[in-house]
N, C-alpha and C positions, 0 to 999 in steps of 0.2 A: 551582167546577170543577177551578181550574187543579190547585189543591193532591190536588185524587182523582186527577184524571186523572197528576199526577205519583205520586202513592201504587201507583198501581197497576200503571204500568213500572217504578216500584221493588221491589212483586211481581211480578211478573211473569221478570225480572232473577232473582230468588232459586231462585222456583224453578224454570228453565230452569237453573240454576247445581245445585242439589241434585240436582234428576235427573242431569245430566251426573258430576255426584260418585257419585251410585247404578249409574251405567254402568258409572265406570269403579272403586268397589269389587267390580260384577261383576265383569269384564272381572276384575280379581286376583287375587277367588277360587275364578273358572275355572281358572286359569293353576295358584295352587298345588293345585288339587286331582286337574288330572287330571300336573303334570311335576314336584307337588313343592314345599318351601319358594323350594325353586332357581328354578322360575321361576313365577314370583307375579309377577314384572314382567315377563313377556314377557306373562300377560294383558292386565295392564294396560297398553300398547304397541297389543299387538295390538286393543285395546275402545276408545283411545282413535284409532288409526287407519283401525279403521269408520267411529268417529263421524263423525269429519272424513272421506273415501270420500265415504259420505249425506250429511256437508251439505255440502262443495262442490257435489253432485249439483242438488239439492238445491233449492242456492237459486240458481245458476245453470240449469235447467234441471225447475224444479221445475213452473212453472205451466203449461208445453206436456206434463209430464208427469202430472199433477191435465187437463187436458182430453181430453188424447187416450185416456186410463185411461174417458174419459164419454163420449168417443165425438161429442164439440165438431164445431160446425164456426160457421168461420164464416161472417158475413152482416155483407155491405155496406147499405149504406144503402137504396138497394134494394127491397129483398128482405122489407123489415118495418120501416117510416115510425117507425110508431109506436112502437116500442117501442127504434127509433133516440134519434128527437124525448127519448124518454121519460129518455135515459145521457145525453144534450147537454144537457137542467135540472136533469139531478141533478151530473150536474160541476158547470153553472157553482157553485152553492147552495153543491154542497159548497168549494167551491175549488180542483182540485184541476187542475194545470199542463197535464195531455192530459186528452182523453175516453179511458177504456178502448176495451181491445177486442171486442168482442161476439159469443157464441156463445150456440149452439141444440141442443141436448141433445135428440133425438129418445127421449122419455118423458113416457109417461102422468100419470106420477105430478108433482105441485109442487112445484117446489125449483132454486132458486139456489143459485152463490155467485161467492164473487171470490179471483182468484188472483191470482199475483207480488207481488213482491217490495218493490218500491215502488209509489208512484202514477204514476209514469213512463213504468214499461210492466205497467199492473192489468189484471188479464179480466177481465171478467161474466159468466158462463154463466146461459139458465134455460134448463127444461127447454120441451118444446115444451102437457103436459101444460099449468104452469103460465101460460103463455098465452092456453091454450082456456079458462079454467076463474076470470082474473079480470079484468075490466075496466077502466081506462088508470087509476082516483086507485088502487083495491088495487096492477096493478103495480110502481107509480108510490112504492110506500109501501116494497114487494120492497125496492126497484134503488136507495130511500134507503138503508137497509138496508146494503145490500151496498156501498152508497158509505161507510158509515160506518168499514166494517170497511178497504175505501182507503183513506180520508185517517188512521184513524189507526193503519191500518200494524199492525193487527192478523194478517194472512193472514200478513202476514210469525212473528211470536211463531208461532204457530201451524203455522208451514212449520221451525222448529227445533225445537219442542214433537214431534211427528208422529218428526223427523226422532231426535229421544231417544230415543221407546218405540219409534221401531219398531227402532233399534240396540239394547234393550237384552230385546225378546223379541229378534230376530234370536242373542245372543250365553245369552240361557235356555235359549228348545232347544237350540240348540247344546248347550251343558251338559249337558239333559233325553234329549236323545238319544247325547252322548256315556256320557252310565250307564251303557247297557245293554248297553254295549258291555267 
């Protein structure tokens, strides 16, 4: 099992590196297309700068952005004791150093997600629709799934992959709109 986890991490790093190379190549070619061969490196530097800024913002504020985009409200133990109890149980079962903050999103669709760059500052959000539809055991399974994301740092990988994909989309959109002019 540990070999599989190490293999998956190596593959993830490779995938992020390939995506970063794609971003840099896109910036290089956009610079060359719009400014000529002498400006290819300007496009490369611009793409790198865009990626760096987006990565820093996502790394330090990504969890807050995700929670605010979803309209998540932080809840305390007195608000939803069953949910808090489940999160506490799954925190202990996962061996996490700190219990994630608990949020609820007012949405009838059943959904949940984890966010945060490290287990020490993670958060778990569930929708009100999920709380209404699932019994305690089912909710425990969903929270266990989210805790696995926190423990394995999947949320950190998705953060970086999402930022890279977003930067590529921004540069592609700039290039597409620039071609009209």
